[in-house]
C-alpha positions in Angstrom: 37.1 174.8 98.9 38.2 177.2 102.1 41.9 177.8 101.3 42.2 178.3 105.1 40.2 175.0 105.4 43.0 173.2 103.1 45.9 174.7 105.4 44.6 173.8 108.5 43.6 169.7 107.2 47.4 169.8 104.9 48.8 171.0 108.6 47.1 168.4 111.3 48.3 165.6 108.9 51.4 166.9 108.8 51.1 167.0 112.8 50.0 162.9 112.6 52.2 162.6 111.0 55.5 163.9 112.6 54.5 162.5 115.8 55.1 158.7 114.4 58.4 159.9 112.4 61.7 161.9 114.2 65.5 162.0 112.1 68.7 160.8 113.5 72.2 161.3 112.8 72.2 158.1 110.4 68.8 158.2 108.9 68.0 162.0 109.0 64.7 163.3 108.0 64.2 164.7 104.2 61.8 167.1 104.4 60.0 169.0 101.5 58.4 172.1 101.0 55.8 173.2 98.4 55.3 177.1 98.4 52.8 178.1 95.2 56.4 179.4 93.7 59.2 177.4 95.4 59.8 173.4 96.1 62.5 173.6 99.1 64.1 170.0 100.3 66.0 169.2 103.6 67.8 166.4 105.4 67.3 167.3 109.2 68.9 165.6 112.8 65.6 166.0 114.8 67.9 164.6 118.1 69.9 168.5 117.2 68.2 170.3 115.7 70.1 170.7 112.7 69.7 170.7 108.8 72.7 168.3 106.6 72.5 169.8 103.7 68.9 171.6 101.9 68.0 172.7 98.0 65.7 174.5 96.8 64.2 175.5 92.6 65.8 178.9 93.6 69.4 178.5 93.2 69.1 175.4 90.8 70.7 175.9 87.5 67.6 174.9 85.6 65.8 178.3 85.7 63.3 178.3 82.9 62.0 174.1 83.5 58.9 173.3 83.7 58.0 172.0 88.1 58.8 168.1 87.7 62.1 168.4 85.7 63.3 171.2 88.5 61.6 168.9 91.7 63.3 165.8 89.9 66.7 167.6 90.3 66.4 168.7 93.8 65.8 165.5 94.2 69.1 163.7 92.6 70.7 167.4 94.6 70.3 166.3 97.9 70.4 163.0 97.7 74.3 163.4 96.1 75.1 166.0 98.9 73.9 163.2 101.0 75.9 160.7 99.1 78.7 163.5 99.4 78.3 163.1 103.7 78.0 159.9 104.4 74.4 159.6 104.6 72.9 156.6 103.3 69.2 156.6 104.3 66.7 158.7 104.7 62.9 158.7 106.2 61.1 161.3 104.1 58.6 163.1 105.4 55.9 164.7 103.0 54.3 167.0 105.7 51.7 166.1 104.9 51.3 166.8 100.9 49.9 163.4 99.0 52.5 162.1 97.5 51.9 162.7 93.9 53.4 165.6 91.6 56.2 166.9 92.7 57.0 166.0 96.3 56.5 162.1 94.3 59.5 162.9 92.1 61.6 164.5 95.0 61.0 161.0 97.1 62.6 160.2 92.8 65.2 161.6 92.8 66.9 161.0 95.5 66.0 157.3 95.3 67.7 157.7 91.7 70.7 159.3 93.3 71.0 156.8 96.0 69.4 157.0 99.8 67.1 154.4 100.4 63.9 155.5 102.2 
């Protein structure tokens, strides 16, 4: 499959999802972004357009860990940052990615840290 076409389809899915969800200060949007090498997660307040917390695998301690382990740790770290800022719930934004693999591991890690979706 043509990679440009694949990316266009993901972008269309993302636009459709974003039309329905938005983050608030009490319940921010948890966004997951996958690049070819790294994984990023953020908590965003869409009313002000501010990022409340962010974590990526670029600044993690487990450099040699497998991608699924790093994704779960990213979710856990983001959940802990959210708890420290008194955020108990979030809206999950998978950005058009399929909900499995690393995206699912981030969500499970955040839930394990006490964040509710």
